[in-house]
C-alpha positions as CSV (number, residue, x, y, z in Angstrom):
1,X,14.5,6.2,22.6
2,X,15.2,3.5,19.9
3,X,16.3,4.6,16.5
4,X,16.0,3.0,13.1
5,X,18.4,3.3,10.2
6,X,17.4,2.6,6.6
7,X,20.0,2.2,3.9
8,X,19.0,3.2,0.4
9,X,21.0,1.7,-2.5
10,X,20.0,3.1,-6.0
11,X,19.7,0.3,-8.5
12,X,22.5,0.3,-11.0
13,X,24.5,2.9,-9.2
14,X,27.4,2.8,-6.7
15,X,27.2,4.1,-3.2
16,X,24.5,4.2,-0.7
17,X,22.6,6.5,1.6
18,X,21.5,6.0,5.2
19,X,18.4,7.5,6.9
20,X,18.2,7.3,10.7
21,X,14.8,7.9,12.3
22,X,13.6,7.4,15.8
23,X,11.3,4.7,17.0
24,X,8.5,7.3,17.4
25,X,8.9,8.6,13.8
26,X,8.9,5.1,12.4
27,X,5.7,4.0,14.1
28,X,4.1,7.3,13.4
29,X,4.6,6.9,9.7
30,X,3.2,3.3,9.9
31,X,0.2,4.6,11.9
32,X,-0.6,7.3,9.3
33,X,-0.3,4.9,6.4
34,X,-2.6,2.4,8.1
35,X,-5.1,5.1,9.0
36,X,-5.1,6.4,5.4
37,X,-5.7,2.8,4.2
38,X,-8.7,2.3,6.4
39,X,-10.1,5.8,5.5
40,X,-9.7,5.2,1.8
41,X,-11.5,1.9,2.1
42,X,-14.3,3.5,4.0
43,X,-14.8,6.3,1.5
44,X,-14.5,3.8,-1.4
45,X,-17.5,1.8,0.0
46,X,-19.4,5.0,0.8
47,X,-19.2,6.4,-2.7
48,X,-20.2,3.1,-4.2
49,X,-23.5,3.6,-2.4
50,X,-23.6,7.2,-3.7
51,X,-23.1,6.0,-7.2
52,X,-26.2,3.7,-6.9
53,X,-28.2,6.7,-5.5
54,X,-27.1,8.9,-8.3
55,X,-28.2,6.3,-10.8
56,X,-31.6,6.1,-9.2
57,X,-32.0,9.9,-9.3
58,X,-31.0,9.9,-13.0
59,X,-33.7,7.3,-13.8
60,X,-36.3,9.4,-11.9
61,X,-35.3,12.5,-13.8
62,X,-35.8,10.7,-17.1
63,X,-39.2,9.4,-16.0
64,X,-40.2,13.0,-15.2
65,X,-39.0,14.2,-18.6
66,X,-41.0,11.5,-20.3
67,X,-44.1,12.3,-18.3
68,X,-43.7,16.0,-19.1
69,X,-43.4,15.4,-22.8
70,X,-46.5,13.1,-22.9
71,X,-48.6,15.6,-21.0
72,X,-51.5,17.3,-22.9
73,X,-52.9,20.8,-22.5
74,X,-56.3,19.3,-21.7
75,X,-57.2,19.3,-18.0
76,X,-57.2,15.9,-16.3
77,X,-60.4,14.0,-15.6
78,X,-62.2,14.3,-12.3
79,X,-60.5,11.2,-11.0
80,X,-56.9,12.7,-11.4
81,X,-55.1,15.8,-10.4
82,X,-55.3,19.1,-12.3
83,X,-52.6,20.4,-14.6
84,X,-51.5,23.0,-12.0
85,X,-51.2,20.3,-9.4
86,X,-49.2,18.2,-11.7
87,X,-46.8,21.1,-12.4
88,X,-46.4,21.8,-8.8
89,X,-45.6,18.1,-8.1
90,X,-43.1,18.1,-11.0
91,X,-41.5,21.3,-9.7
92,X,-41.2,19.9,-6.2
93,X,-39.7,16.6,-7.4
94,X,-37.3,18.5,-9.7
95,X,-36.2,20.7,-6.8
96,X,-35.6,17.7,-4.6
97,X,-33.6,16.1,-7.4
98,X,-31.4,19.1,-7.9
99,X,-30.8,19.4,-4.2
100,X,-29.7,15.8,-4.1
101,X,-27.4,16.4,-7.1
102,X,-25.9,19.5,-5.3
103,X,-25.3,17.5,-2.1
104,X,-23.6,14.7,-4.0
105,X,-21.4,17.2,-5.9
106,X,-20.3,18.7,-2.6
107,X,-19.4,15.3,-1.2
108,X,-17.4,14.5,-4.3
109,X,-15.5,17.8,-3.9
110,X,-14.6,16.9,-0.3
111,X,-13.6,13.4,-1.3
112,X,-11.3,14.7,-4.0
113,X,-9.6,17.2,-1.5
114,X,-9.2,14.3,1.0
115,X,-7.6,12.1,-1.7
116,X,-5.2,15.0,-2.7
117,X,-4.1,15.4,1.0
118,X,-3.6,11.7,1.4
119,X,-1.4,11.6,-1.7
120,X,0.6,14.6,-0.4
121,X,1.2,12.9,3.0
122,X,2.2,9.5,1.5
123,X,4.0,10.9,-1.5
124,X,2.1,8.6,-3.8
125,X,1.4,10.4,-7.1
126,X,-1.8,9.7,-9.2
127,X,-1.2,7.0,-11.8
128,X,-0.7,8.3,-15.3
129,X,-1.6,6.9,-18.7
130,X,1.0,4.7,-20.3
131,X,2.9,6.1,-23.3
132,X,3.5,4.2,-26.5
133,X,5.9,4.6,-29.4
134,X,3.9,5.0,-32.6
135,X,6.9,5.0,-34.9
136,X,6.5,2.5,-37.7
137,X,2.9,1.8,-36.9
138,X,0.5,2.0,-39.8
139,X,-3.3,1.9,-39.8
140,X,-5.6,1.9,-36.9
141,X,-6.3,-1.8,-36.1
142,X,-8.9,-2.5,-33.6
143,X,-11.0,-5.5,-32.6
144,X,-12.4,-7.6,-29.8
145,X,-15.8,-9.3,-29.0
146,X,-19.0,-7.5,-28.3
147,X,-19.3,-5.8,-24.9
148,X,-21.1,-7.7,-22.2
149,X,-21.5,-4.8,-19.7
150,X,-23.4,-1.6,-19.8
151,X,-25.1,0.6,-20.5
152,X,-22.3,2.9,-19.4
153,X,-21.2,6.2,-20.8
154,X,-18.0,5.9,-22.8
155,X,-14.9,7.2,-21.1
156,X,-11.8,8.0,-23.2
157,X,-8.3,7.4,-21.9
158,X,-7.7,11.0,-21.0
159,X,-10.9,11.2,-19.0
160,X,-10.2,7.9,-17.3
161,X,-6.9,9.1,-16.0
162,X,-7.8,12.6,-15.0
163,X,-10.7,13.7,-12.8
164,X,-13.7,15.6,-14.3
165,X,-12.9,18.9,-12.7
166,X,-15.7,20.5,-14.8
167,X,-18.4,19.3,-12.5
168,X,-17.1,21.2,-9.6
169,X,-17.7,24.5,-11.4
170,X,-21.1,23.7,-12.8
171,X,-24.2,25.0,-11.3
172,X,-26.3,22.1,-12.4
173,X,-24.1,19.1,-13.4
174,X,-26.0,16.2,-15.0
175,X,-26.4,12.9,-13.3
176,X,-24.3,11.2,-16.0
177,X,-21.3,13.4,-15.1
178,X,-21.7,12.8,-11.4
179,X,-22.0,9.0,-11.8
180,X,-18.8,9.1,-14.0
181,X,-17.0,11.2,-11.5
182,X,-17.9,8.8,-8.7
183,X,-16.5,5.9,-10.8
184,X,-13.3,7.9,-11.4
185,X,-12.9,8.7,-7.7
186,X,-13.6,5.1,-6.7
187,X,-10.9,3.8,-9.1
188,X,-8.4,6.4,-7.9
189,X,-9.1,5.6,-4.3
190,X,-8.7,1.9,-5.1
191,X,-5.3,2.6,-6.6
192,X,-4.3,4.7,-3.6
193,X,-5.3,1.8,-1.2
194,X,-3.2,-0.6,-3.3
195,X,-0.2,1.7,-3.3
196,X,-0.4,2.3,0.4
197,X,-0.6,-1.5,1.1
198,X,2.4,-2.0,-1.1
199,X,4.3,0.8,0.8
200,X,3.3,-0.8,4.2
201,X,4.6,-4.2,2.9
202,X,7.9,-2.6,1.8
203,X,8.3,-1.2,5.3
204,X,7.5,-4.5,7.0
205,X,10.2,-6.2,4.8
206,X,13.0,-3.8,5.8
207,X,15.2,-5.3,8.5
208,X,14.8,-3.2,11.7
209,X,15.2,-3.7,15.4
210,X,17.2,-6.0,17.7
211,X,17.1,-9.7,16.8
212,X,17.0,-10.9,20.4
213,X,13.9,-10.9,22.5
214,X,13.5,-8.1,25.1
215,X,16.6,-6.4,23.9
216,X,18.9,-8.9,25.5
217,X,22.5,-9.4,24.6
218,X,25.3,-7.1,23.5
219,X,27.5,-6.8,20.4
220,X,30.8,-8.7,21.1
221,X,32.2,-8.4,17.6
222,X,31.2,-5.9,15.0
223,X,31.1,-6.0,11.2
224,X,34.3,-5.5,9.3
225,X,37.9,-6.6,9.6
226,X,39.0,-8.2,12.9
227,X,41.4,-10.8,14.3
228,X,40.0,-14.3,14.0
229,X,39.2,-15.6,17.5
230,X,40.8,-19.0,16.6
231,X,43.9,-18.3,14.5
232,X,44.3,-14.6,15.3
233,X,44.6,-13.7,11.6
234,X,43.0,-10.6,10.2
235,X,39.8,-11.5,8.4
236,X,36.6,-9.8,7.3
237,X,33.6,-10.5,9.6
238,X,30.5,-10.4,7.5
239,X,28.1,-9.9,10.3
240,X,27.7,-8.8,14.0
241,X,28.1,-11.2,16.9
242,X,25.7,-10.6,19.7
243,X,26.6,-12.3,22.9
244,X,23.7,-13.6,25.0
245,X,22.7,-16.5,27.3
246,X,22.2,-19.9,25.8
247,X,18.6,-20.4,24.8
248,X,17.7,-16.7,24.4
249,X,14.9,-16.3,21.9
250,X,16.0,-15.1,18.4
251,X,13.4,-13.1,16.4
252,X,13.1,-12.2,12.8
253,X,13.9,-8.5,12.2
254,X,11.5,-8.2,9.2
255,X,8.7,-9.9,7.2
256,X,9.9,-12.5,4.8
257,X,10.1,-16.2,3.8
258,X,12.6,-18.7,5.3
259,X,14.9,-19.9,2.5
260,X,17.1,-22.1,4.6
261,X,17.1,-23.7,8.1
262,X,20.1,-26.1,8.2
263,X,23.4,-26.9,9.7
264,X,26.5,-25.3,8.1
265,X,30.1,-26.2,8.9
266,X,31.3,-22.9,10.2
267,X,28.0,-21.2,11.2
268,X,26.3,-24.2,12.8
269,X,22.5,-24.1,12.9
270,X,21.7,-21.3,10.4
271,X,18.5,-19.7,9.3
272,X,18.3,-17.5,6.2
273,X,15.2,-15.3,5.5
274,X,14.5,-13.7,2.2
275,X,12.7,-10.3,2.6
276,X,12.4,-9.5,-1.1
277,X,13.9,-6.5,-3.0
278,X,17.3,-8.2,-2.8
279,X,17.4,-8.1,1.0
280,X,18.3,-11.2,3.1
281,X,19.1,-11.8,6.8
282,X,21.1,-14.6,8.4
283,X,20.9,-16.0,12.0
284,X,23.7,-18.4,12.9
285,X,25.2,-20.6,15.7
286,X,21.7,-21.4,17.0
287,X,21.0,-24.1,19.5
288,X,17.5,-24.6,18.1
289,X,15.6,-23.7,14.9
290,X,11.9,-23.2,15.2
291,X,11.1,-22.6,11.5
292,X,11.3,-24.6,8.3
293,X,12.2,-23.6,4.7
294,X,9.3,-22.0,2.8
295,X,7.6,-20.7,6.0
296,X,6.5,-17.1,6.1
297,X,7.5,-15.1,9.1
298,X,6.8,-11.6,10.3
299,X,8.8,-9.0,12.2
300,X,9.3,-10.1,15.8
301,X,8.3,-13.8,15.2
302,X,10.4,-16.3,17.1
303,X,12.6,-18.3,14.8
304,X,15.2,-20.0,17.0
305,X,17.4,-19.9,20.1
306,X,20.9,-18.6,20.9
307,X,23.5,-21.3,20.9
308,X,27.2,-22.1,20.2
309,X,27.0,-24.5,17.3
310,X,29.6,-24.5,14.5
311,X,32.8,-22.6,14.8
312,X,32.1,-20.6,18.0
313,X,33.8,-19.7,21.2
314,X,30.6,-19.4,23.2
315,X,26.8,-18.7,23.2
316,X,26.1,-15.8,20.8
317,X,24.0,-14.9,17.7
318,X,25.9,-14.2,14.4
319,X,23.6,-11.8,12.6
320,X,24.1,-10.8,8.9
321,X,22.2,-8.5,6.5
322,X,22.7,-8.9,2.8
323,X,21.6,-6.4,0.1
324,X,21.7,-7.6,-3.5
325,X,24.0,-10.5,-2.6
326,X,26.6,-8.5,-0.6
327,X,26.9,-8.3,3.2
328,X,26.4,-4.9,4.8
329,X,26.9,-3.6,8.3
330,X,24.0,-4.8,10.4
331,X,24.5,-1.9,12.8
332,X,22.6,0.3,10.3
333,X,19.5,-1.8,10.9
334,X,19.8,-2.4,14.7
335,X,18.1,-0.3,17.4
336,X,20.2,1.4,20.0
């Protein structure tokens, strides 16, 4: 079974940590994250429709209240319904309204529990309100143009950042509270989807896997100090040499953008890919380069062919991984 090794380098600190996981674990995590992203998007759309339904119910409730206030004790004319019939109709409509409110509240409770489980699985905490330093600030300056949206209930900063738990313990929550809770849950799920997409993108940009198609080739010279194959002097080797047949397909080991595809004096035909977050990979001694600078590539995309250009004793791929400008051992990012 293939294994994956991820090296963690804390920013501004020395030292590093390595985490080795199997191929099954890696793709299981990716699958869970993708499933959660699709689930969150589905529930986001579903509760948008619930918000519209709750708004309609609220308007119907207000209309019933107005009709009840305008009713007179006198019996209706022969062409209309009697006062008892009107009360029965009002009671039936109100019961249907309250049943709908109860059903929506139950759905919201289930949604909140699902969101909580999703955050526990992914390790993504709810976003919190930003803090500000009020030292040296006088007055309470405010401003801005008139609002162009509404009418919506005002939501303070604290309520916007934290769910309205109170509705889950109320026997008869108002439509306004339910609509506001739907908006809060929709925004929270939207943030969760964005966070999961960002996490998936970070995983896709981490070098992992064998850089040659179909697992071909073998490591002929590892990372570290070695005797130079030409002058036999001890020098540091900044990458790993993978011996393979001339013309073997070379693949990108992570998502990124091609920063260079050119001939260099020692490395020959060389491709450099920037993966973001200070991570870069180098593929050298190629016989052909199939990408150009500025081109976006994904993990597994063909970028060139094995060759022996530059300072080389035979067909092989020279593969490097750089983290924050320094070469690291590529073996930590290669599959067994």
